[in-house]
N, C-alpha and C positions, 0 to 999 in steps of 0.2 A: 504492500500500500504506501502511496506517496503522499507525504504530509506537506502541507503550504503554510505559510504564515504571511501576514501582511506587515511590510515595514514602512515606515516614514522616513523620507529622506528630504532635508532642506533644499529648496531650489538656488541654483547658482545664479549669480548677477543679479539678485533682488527680484527676480521674476516669480510670479506666483500662480499657481495651479487652483488656487481658491483663497478664501479669506485669511488663511492661517499661514500661507507661504510654503505648504508641504506638499509633497506628491507621494503618491502611493504606488508601492513595487511589490510583486509577489515574489516571495525567496522560497526556494525549494529546501525544507527543514531536513528533507532525507539528504540531499546534497550537503548541507552544511555539516551534519553529523557524520558524514563517512570519516573513518579513522585515517590518518596520514599514513600513506604506504611507506613500508620499511624494506631497505635492499642491504644485504652485506656484501660487499667487495673483498676478495683476499687473492693471494698469488701463491701457489704451490710452488711453481717454478720461479721465483722471484728475481733471478739474475738474468733471465731471456732478455734480450736486447736486438736491436735492430742493425741494419747496414751502418757502418761508420759514414759521418759527415765530415769530410776534410776540414770545413770551416768550423765546426763545434765537434770533436772528437771526443771520444770517453775513453777511460783506462779499462780494458778489457781484464776480467778474470781469465777468460779463455776467448777462442774466436766466438762472437756473437753472444758474449754473456758480459754483465758488469755486475759489481756490487754497488754501483752508483745509483742511487734512487731517481737522480735526474734524469736517467736514461734508460733505466731497465722498466719491468712491468709495473712497479709503483709508479712509476709517471704517468702511464697510461690509465691506471685505476683511478689515480687523482684527479686528470681530466674527466673521466666519466663521472666521478662523484661530485665534481663542480657543476656540471650540466643537471644531474638528476637534482641535486640540492636547490640549484636556479629554479626547479620546475615546481618545487614543492615538496619533493621526497625526502624523507629521512635517510640518511646515508651512514652505515659505520663502514670506514675504509681501513682494514686491518694491513699495516704494512710491515707485519714480523716477516723476517727472513726466514722462511721456513725450507729454504734450499740448503742451508748451511746445517751440519758440517758435511753432508753427503747427498749428493744430488739423488742418487737411487733411492733413498729413503723420506724423500720430502713429504710423500702423501702421509706417511704415519704421524708427522708432525703438523701437518695443516689439518689434519683431522681433527686435533683438539680445538682448533679455533673455529671451525665451523659447528663443532658440538656444542661450543660454548655459546655461541651465536644463536644456533636452533634453541637452547634453553631459554634464551631471552625472546625469540620469537620473530621472524622477519617474513616478509612476503615474497622475496626473491633472494636466492644465494648465488652470488656469481665468482667463480674462479678464472681469472684473467690471465691469458697466456699469450704467446705470439707462436706461429706454426712455423714449420719447417719449408722452405721452398721446395714446390715441384711443378714442373713445367706443365703436367695433365691438369692443374687446376685451372688453366685458364689465364685470363689478363690478371696481371699482378696488381692493377689499381683500376679506380673507376673514378670518373670526374664528379665532385661535389663542388657546386658553385663555382665551376670552372677551374678547380684544383686537384691535383691527384691525392685521392685517398686510398687507403688499404681497404682489402677485403676481408670479410668477417665469416667464420666458421663455427658453429656451435656443435659440441661434443656431448654427447648423451651415453651413459655408461648403462649397460643392462644387467651388470654382475652375472654374467652367464657362468663364470666359472666355478666347477663342482666344489672347490673347497671354499666357498663364500657362503657363510650362512646367513647373513643378512643382506637382503637385495634391496636396490634402489627402487623407487616407484618411478620407474622409468618411462611408463606411459603418460604420467602426469609431467614429468620434466620434458618429455619430447613434445607433448603438446603445447606448453608455454614457449618453447624455443622456436616451434615452426610457427607461431603466432607472431612471436617478435621477428624473426627471419621473415615473414612475409610484409610485415609494416617496413621493415627496412627496405626491401626490394619494390615497395610500392612508392616510396621516397625517392631512391637510387636505384635505377634498374641495374641487376646484376651485383649488387653491392655484397649480398650474403650468398655464401656458398650452400646454404641450407643447414640442416641439421643431422649428422653422421651419427649412427648407431655403433657402439664399441662394446667390445665385450668385457672391458672391465667395469670398475665401479667409480673411480675419480672422486671418492668420497661422498657421493650424491646417495648413498644410503643414508647420511647423517641426517638431511634435511631435505624437503620438497615446497615448491619447485626449485631446482638446483640444476646448475648447467656451467659446462667448461666452455668458455668463449676464447676462439682464437681470434686476435686481432692482428691481422697481417702476417707477415712471415719474416725471416732473417734476410731477406733482400729488399724489403721495404724499407723506409727511413722511418725514424721517430716522428717527423713530421706527418709522414703519410698515414701513421697509425693515429695519432693525436686528431687528426681530421675525421676518423672513422667514429669517434667516440659521440659526436654531436647526432648524427643520424642514429646510432644505437641508442642513445638516452631516449630520443623523440618516440622510438619504436618502444621502448619498454613503458613508457608514458602512455602510449596508445594501449598496450597490453593491460595496464593497471585501468584505464578507462573502459575497457571491455568488461573487467571483472567489477567495477563500481556500477555497470548499468544492469548487471544481472539482479533478478528479484530478490 
């Protein structure tokens, strides 16, 4: 049921809509009472980085990786968080370096972060990465307002391994990812490469809807990756709008 209220607003410039100088406006109480959406952003592979810019190089820990948060995935997460906050979304950006001391065990450490976030309760859980370049993935950039932006891919873990006792709700995760991907491609054709189903879990068993997002690849520049975050944030907000419209 949709509830409405009447609100009184003073008219600007001294104009009057009646003897009292106030006008009536119908306000949706249901819309006003909707809770603020909450997003948790983190980075399991924190040190992933992009192609070196000769005019603004970073200090690598190894090729296409750096501990410098101004150039690795923390920087991309920061940009996405800023766009979402500007749109009124509550964002927790977890900048913990989960990659150290060993890359191969990073998921065991980032699991503690998403479990703590799940205990607080969020509407969306995003592990932001960058991909490895593959010629078979098609164009490496798309044009966003006349500038080159990195393309985006969503990864959804099905947890199909026989030794995994707790499975992700991958159908719900995939549904959310496909909606966001679709909204991105409506805004910029071919910007999102879709949602790929994988056999692993990527810690997505800890909370839902949860997804891993590859923002560009190692042959993209950091600038191209940052440009992708604005269309991504718009698509996430459109996803939330769809949820808010449900009865």
